[in-house]
C-alpha positions as CSV (number, residue, x, y, z in Angstrom):
1,X,119.0,210.3,111.3
2,X,121.8,208.6,112.2
3,X,125.2,210.8,112.4
4,X,128.9,209.5,113.1
5,X,131.2,212.2,114.2
6,X,134.9,211.0,114.2
7,X,137.7,213.0,115.3
8,X,140.7,212.4,117.9
9,X,140.1,216.0,119.5
10,X,137.3,215.7,122.2
11,X,136.6,219.2,122.0
12,X,136.0,219.3,118.4
13,X,133.8,216.1,118.8
14,X,132.0,218.0,121.4
15,X,131.4,221.0,119.4
16,X,130.3,219.6,116.1
17,X,127.8,217.2,118.1
18,X,126.1,220.0,119.9
19,X,125.7,222.1,116.6
20,X,124.1,218.9,115.2
21,X,121.6,218.7,118.3
22,X,120.8,222.3,117.5
23,X,120.5,221.9,113.8
24,X,118.1,219.0,114.1
25,X,116.0,220.3,117.1
26,X,115.0,223.3,114.9
27,X,113.5,220.7,112.2
28,X,112.0,218.8,114.6
29,X,113.8,215.9,113.2
30,X,115.0,213.1,115.5
31,X,118.8,212.2,115.2
32,X,121.0,210.2,116.8
33,X,124.7,211.3,117.1
34,X,127.4,208.8,117.9
35,X,131.3,209.9,118.7
36,X,134.3,208.1,117.9
37,X,137.7,209.2,118.6
38,X,139.5,206.6,116.9
39,X,139.4,205.3,113.2
40,X,139.3,201.9,114.5
41,X,136.2,202.3,116.5
42,X,134.3,204.1,113.4
43,X,135.5,201.3,110.8
44,X,134.9,198.3,113.2
45,X,131.2,199.8,113.7
46,X,131.0,200.2,109.8
47,X,132.6,196.2,109.4
48,X,129.7,195.1,111.9
49,X,127.0,196.5,109.7
50,X,126.3,199.6,111.7
51,X,124.5,202.4,109.4
52,X,125.1,205.6,109.5
53,X,123.6,208.5,107.0
54,X,126.5,210.8,107.5
55,X,129.7,210.8,108.8
56,X,131.7,213.8,109.9
57,X,135.2,212.8,109.7
58,X,138.4,214.9,110.8
59,X,141.5,214.5,108.9
60,X,144.9,215.8,109.9
61,X,147.9,214.8,108.5
62,X,149.7,214.5,111.8
63,X,146.7,213.2,113.8
64,X,145.4,209.6,114.5
65,X,142.6,209.8,112.0
66,X,143.9,211.0,108.5
67,X,142.5,211.1,105.2
68,X,143.1,207.0,104.2
69,X,140.0,206.6,106.8
70,X,137.8,208.1,104.2
71,X,139.1,205.8,101.3
72,X,138.9,202.8,103.9
73,X,135.3,203.7,104.4
74,X,134.5,203.5,100.5
75,X,136.5,200.3,100.4
76,X,134.1,199.0,102.6
77,X,131.0,199.9,100.6
78,X,129.9,202.8,102.7
79,X,128.1,205.0,100.0
80,X,126.2,207.5,102.3
81,X,127.7,211.1,102.9
82,X,131.1,211.8,104.3
83,X,131.8,215.2,105.4
84,X,135.6,215.9,105.6
85,X,136.7,218.6,108.5
86,X,140.3,219.8,108.8
87,X,142.2,222.7,109.5
88,X,143.8,222.9,106.2
89,X,142.5,222.9,102.4
90,X,145.2,220.5,101.4
91,X,142.9,217.5,101.4
92,X,139.9,219.2,98.9
93,X,141.4,217.0,96.1
94,X,140.9,213.6,98.2
95,X,137.4,215.1,99.1
96,X,136.9,214.7,95.5
97,X,138.4,211.6,94.7
98,X,136.5,210.1,98.1
99,X,133.4,211.4,96.8
100,X,132.7,213.6,99.9
101,X,129.7,215.3,100.3
102,X,131.3,218.8,102.0
103,X,134.4,220.1,103.3
104,X,134.6,222.2,106.2
105,X,137.3,224.0,107.9
106,X,137.8,223.7,111.7
107,X,137.5,227.4,112.2
108,X,133.7,226.9,111.1
109,X,130.9,228.7,112.3
110,X,127.3,227.4,112.6
111,X,125.9,229.0,109.6
112,X,128.7,227.5,107.0
113,X,127.9,223.9,108.9
114,X,124.1,224.8,107.9
115,X,124.6,225.2,104.7
116,X,126.2,221.8,104.1
117,X,123.6,220.0,106.4
118,X,120.7,221.7,104.6
119,X,121.9,220.4,101.0
120,X,122.6,216.8,102.7
121,X,119.3,216.7,104.8
122,X,116.9,218.0,101.7
123,X,118.7,215.0,99.6
124,X,118.3,212.5,102.4
125,X,114.6,213.1,103.3
126,X,113.6,213.3,99.2
127,X,114.0,209.3,99.4
128,X,112.1,209.3,103.0
129,X,108.7,209.5,104.4
130,X,108.6,211.5,107.7
131,X,106.2,210.5,110.2
132,X,105.1,212.9,113.2
133,X,104.5,211.5,116.6
134,X,103.9,214.1,119.4
135,X,106.8,216.5,119.3
136,X,109.2,214.3,117.2
137,X,109.6,213.4,113.7
138,X,111.1,210.3,112.4
139,X,111.7,209.1,108.9
140,X,110.9,205.9,107.1
141,X,112.5,205.2,103.8
142,X,109.9,205.0,101.1
143,X,111.5,202.0,99.3
144,X,110.9,200.3,103.0
145,X,107.0,200.7,102.8
146,X,105.5,197.3,101.9
147,X,102.0,198.4,102.2
148,X,99.5,200.7,103.6
149,X,96.2,200.1,105.0
150,X,93.6,202.5,105.7
151,X,91.0,202.5,108.8
152,X,89.0,205.6,108.9
153,X,90.9,208.5,109.7
154,X,94.1,206.7,110.3
155,X,96.6,204.4,108.4
156,X,98.9,201.5,109.3
157,X,102.2,201.6,107.2
158,X,103.9,198.5,107.2
159,X,107.8,198.3,106.3
160,X,110.2,195.6,105.5
161,X,111.8,195.4,108.9
162,X,108.2,194.2,109.8
163,X,107.2,197.3,112.0
164,X,103.7,198.8,112.1
165,X,103.4,202.7,111.8
166,X,100.3,204.7,112.7
167,X,99.9,207.9,110.7
168,X,96.6,210.0,111.2
169,X,95.9,210.9,107.9
170,X,93.7,209.7,105.1
171,X,95.2,207.2,102.5
172,X,94.5,209.7,99.9
173,X,96.9,212.3,101.4
174,X,99.5,209.9,101.8
175,X,99.0,208.5,98.3
176,X,99.6,211.9,97.1
177,X,102.5,212.7,99.4
178,X,104.3,209.7,98.4
179,X,103.8,210.1,94.4
180,X,105.5,207.4,93.3
181,X,104.9,204.8,90.4
182,X,105.9,201.9,92.6
183,X,102.9,202.6,94.6
184,X,99.5,201.2,93.4
185,X,95.9,202.2,94.9
186,X,94.6,198.6,94.4
187,X,91.7,199.3,96.7
188,X,89.8,201.8,98.7
189,X,91.7,201.0,101.8
190,X,95.1,199.6,100.8
191,X,98.1,201.2,99.1
192,X,101.0,198.8,97.8
193,X,104.4,198.8,96.9
194,X,104.6,196.6,93.7
195,X,108.1,196.0,94.4
196,X,107.0,193.6,97.1
197,X,104.3,191.7,95.3
198,X,105.0,188.1,95.1
199,X,102.2,187.0,92.9
200,X,98.4,188.4,92.0
201,X,95.5,186.4,91.5
202,X,92.1,187.9,93.4
203,X,94.6,189.7,95.7
204,X,98.0,190.6,96.0
205,X,100.2,188.2,97.6
206,X,103.2,189.7,99.1
207,X,107.0,188.4,100.1
208,X,106.2,188.5,103.4
209,X,103.3,186.4,103.0
210,X,100.6,189.2,103.6
211,X,97.8,189.5,101.5
212,X,96.7,192.9,100.0
213,X,92.6,193.2,98.7
214,X,92.2,194.3,95.4
215,X,89.0,196.1,94.2
216,X,87.1,193.2,92.1
217,X,85.5,195.6,89.7
218,X,89.2,196.9,88.8
219,X,90.9,193.2,89.1
220,X,91.8,193.3,85.4
221,X,93.2,196.9,85.5
222,X,95.4,196.2,88.6
223,X,96.9,193.0,87.0
224,X,97.8,195.1,84.1
225,X,99.3,197.8,86.0
226,X,101.3,195.5,87.9
227,X,102.5,193.5,84.8
228,X,103.4,197.2,83.3
229,X,105.4,198.1,86.3
230,X,107.3,194.7,86.4
231,X,108.2,194.9,82.6
232,X,109.4,198.6,82.8
233,X,111.9,197.6,85.5
234,X,113.0,194.4,83.4
235,X,113.7,196.7,80.5
236,X,116.7,198.7,82.4
């Protein structure tokens, strides 16, 4: 989870950052929190392609960071969650206009922030698959899973960024957890994301050049399933 906290008040940035660390530690979720003390620094990161799941944005009329920063973020194409934090409720309408996901007063306590973060985190994690390694949990986006290969009691998850993740679960369990029409159990040892299939013959050839085996006795069925999936996407 990548989070930005932006405010020109150093004490507030520290307070909200510490609360976020506490929140995610209790959930055993790895979180990277980056502090910004000017809107220019935050905007620069967004323009450079740095991705944040959530931005906590302090807004004050007389401050160096104001509501225009939120509008600028949206103009730059930032579509993820923005939480506005202010000492006044006067920016509530702007929060609606900028599609802010939450509004917190600077007089907040931990429980009020937790309520907002519970809602946001639940929404974020509904589109991700959590992988536990030792005492840490990290996320991969479901849409980024290219295919999964089984090797006895462990599985290898291959993602669109070229990474390979090891999960100590049976493939059938992962298939159940993902429970998404984009994934096809094409072989006892493989689960493939059909969004990444380039072509199909006796095996699936993926966009990254990988070949995924197809259960030969079910070859006709697997081809039909892929065609049905492709046609269902094309109909929208």
